C-alpha positions as CSV (number, residue, x, y, z in Angstrom):
1,M,0.0,0.0,0.0
2,I,1.3,3.4,-0.9
3,H,0.6,6.3,1.4
4,E,0.4,9.8,0.1
5,H,1.9,12.6,2.2
6,L,-0.3,15.6,2.9
7,D,0.3,19.1,1.5
8,F,1.0,20.5,4.9
9,P,3.5,19.6,7.7
10,F,2.0,16.7,9.7
11,A,5.0,15.0,11.2
12,M,8.6,15.7,12.1
13,T,11.6,13.3,12.2
14,V,14.5,13.6,14.5
15,N,17.5,11.6,13.4
16,I,20.3,11.0,15.9
17,V,23.6,10.1,14.2
18,L,25.3,7.4,16.2
19,V,28.5,7.0,14.1
20,D,30.3,9.4,11.8
21,T,29.0,9.3,8.2
22,S,30.6,10.2,4.9
23,L,30.1,9.5,1.2
24,E,31.9,6.1,1.7
25,K,30.1,5.4,5.0
26,A,26.5,5.6,3.8
27,A,25.7,9.3,4.5
28,T,21.9,9.8,4.0
29,E,20.9,11.6,0.8
30,F,18.6,14.5,1.3
31,W,16.6,16.3,-1.4
32,L,16.3,19.9,-0.1
33,G,13.0,21.7,-0.7
34,T,11.0,18.6,-1.4
35,H,9.1,18.9,1.9
36,T,7.0,21.9,0.6
37,R,4.4,19.7,-1.0
38,G,2.9,16.2,-0.7
39,N,3.8,13.3,-2.9
40,K,0.5,12.7,-4.6
41,G,1.1,11.4,-8.1
42,L,4.9,11.1,-7.7
43,K,5.2,7.5,-6.6
44,D,5.8,4.5,-8.9
45,E,3.0,2.1,-8.1
46,R,5.1,-0.8,-9.3
47,K,8.1,-0.1,-7.1
48,G,6.3,0.5,-3.8
49,P,6.9,3.7,-1.7
50,W,9.6,5.3,-3.9
51,I,9.3,8.4,-6.0
52,A,9.2,7.6,-9.7
53,E,12.4,8.1,-11.6
54,E,11.0,10.7,-13.9
55,H,10.1,12.9,-10.9
56,L,13.6,12.4,-9.5
57,D,15.2,13.4,-12.8
58,A,13.0,16.6,-12.9
59,R,13.8,17.5,-9.4
60,R,17.5,16.8,-9.9
61,K,17.5,19.6,-12.6
62,I,16.0,22.1,-10.0
63,S,18.0,21.1,-6.9
64,P,20.0,17.9,-6.9
65,P,20.3,15.8,-3.7
66,I,23.0,16.4,-1.2
67,Q,24.8,13.7,0.8
68,P,26.5,15.5,3.7
69,S,29.1,13.9,6.0
70,I,27.6,14.1,9.5
71,S,29.5,13.7,12.8
72,K,28.6,11.2,15.5
73,G,26.2,12.8,18.1
74,S,24.7,15.2,15.6
75,V,20.9,15.7,15.5
76,I,18.9,16.2,12.3
77,I,15.4,17.6,12.6
78,R,13.4,17.4,9.4
79,D,9.9,17.5,7.9
80,F,8.7,13.9,7.5
81,R,7.9,14.7,3.9
82,L,11.5,15.6,2.9
83,W,12.7,13.1,0.3
84,H,15.7,11.2,1.6
85,A,17.4,7.9,0.9
86,G,19.8,5.5,2.6
87,M,22.9,5.1,0.5
88,P,25.3,2.2,0.1
89,N,27.9,1.7,2.8
90,Q,31.2,1.1,1.1
91,T,33.0,0.3,4.4
92,S,33.0,-2.7,6.7
93,E,31.7,-0.5,9.6
94,P,28.0,-0.3,10.2
95,R,26.2,3.0,9.8
96,I,23.7,3.4,12.6
97,M,21.2,6.2,13.1
98,L,18.2,6.5,15.4
99,A,15.0,7.9,14.0
100,L,12.2,9.3,16.1
101,V,9.0,10.4,14.4
102,R,6.3,12.7,15.9
103,F,3.0,12.9,14.2
104,M,1.2,16.2,14.8
105,L,-2.3,15.5,13.5
106,L,-5.3,16.3,15.7
């Protein structure tokens, strides 16, 4: 089942980074600005919850994703709707992050 995000903020995610991350060590990919709308009509029904490739390509032309290195102990607070992706870990060390989600619907 695919769930569509709403067009207004309805949840926040707090990520606590438990180990240093880098491009090689699976730093999360973030698509800045994608939280400003819902995801209605953007998902590929055949692939599950992921944004369809044509929408990723279009967004990449406006604002490509970033993959920042983040230090152990850092806290990331983000709108739940922000497009993000776990990336491959090219090291033998695990990449661990704690995620807490707070839904704000009444």
